[in-house]
N, C-alpha and C positions, 0 to 999 in steps of 0.2 A: 505492499500498498502506501504509494507516494502521495498521500495528503493527509491530514489532521483527522483522528477519529471526531465527529458530527455527534456522537453524546459517550459519553464515560458513566462510570458509577463510583462513589464513595466503598470502601470497606464496610461500613454500616450496611450500604444498600446492597452489599452484594451476600451479607449476611443475611439479610432477609430475603433478598429473593431466592436463594436455597433452602430458605425456612419455607418457604410458601412453595416452590417447586416440589421437596419432599412429601407436601402436603396431598397440593393440587397435580401434579405432571406439569408436563411443560406448559411454560408462560409465555405473553406477548405482552408488550407496553403499547399504550395509544395516549397519545395527547393531541387533544381537538382545539379548537380554539372560542369553544363555547362558554358560558357562563355558568355558574354554579362549579360542580365538578370538573365540568368539560376544563375549566385552566388548569387541573392539575393532572398530572401523570396516572394513567389507570391501567392497573395490572391486572389482566381478563387469563383465565384458564386460554390457552392457545384452541382458535377455530372458535370459541366463543364470540368476540368481535368479530363481526367480515371487514377486511379492507378491502380496498377495490381502488379502481384508476385517481380519485379522487384522497387517496395517502401516499405519503413519501416513508420509505423505510430509511432510517438516519443511523443506523446500526442495530448491533446488539450489546444487550448487557447481560453477561455471563452467561452467553451461548441463548438468551431469551432478545426475540426481533423487539426494538423500538420503533412503532412508527406515528408519525404525528400528518395532522390532514395538512393538503399543499397550501391551503390558504394561509393555514399561519407557516406552513415554511416559509414563503414569502417574505413573511417577516420575520423570522427564524432565522435565515439559511447566512448571515454572515455570524453567526453564534453558535460556541462548542457549549453543548448541553450536559450536563454532571447530574445524574439521579443520584437525589442523598435522600437519608430518614430524618424526622424530627418526633419526637413525644407528641398524639395527639390522634384524632382519630382521624381515618384516611377518607377517602372517595366513597358515597354512598354504594357503590358497584364497584371497587375495588375489592382485591383479595385480601389487601393488607389492614380493611376499615377491622376488624376483632384484633386485632395483634398489639392496639394501643401506640403505634406508631402509624405514621401517612410518608407517604412518597413526595416530595421536592423537587423540582428542579432548580441549579442553581447555574447562569449562565455566564459566559467571557464572549468577547468579543474577539472571533480571528485578527489576526494581524495580516497585515498588507500580503506577504509571502503566503502566508493560508491559506487566504482568499485565491490568491493565482494559483494555487496546487490544488485546490477544492475545484476552482473554471474548467482548470487541462485535466483532470480528470472527472469531467461532464458531471459532478455533484452540486453543482450549483448554478 
């Protein structure tokens, strides 16, 4: 890969992902641009949330695919996302809801060199 990853995860997020994977099997993440829970990364059993042409796969978190709606990606494409966890209640439909933790996105803007690498790779 000659371009920077578009999604990363903290160690704490990976621990929670692995806990959820052990309980539910293969997972997936989706972040839409909607209101309420839609502005948070949502974790689902893989295949329960149907993705399509209106979604972009940014990468994987510990082997689990991470998607974002194309419309939101247009706003975030110059930004590297990091999946993290904090104490609290997760999204209503997100698997981490009952754990006392919730997924959260942290971000940073890519450097000009990183943006050029992403463009060259056809990622943005």
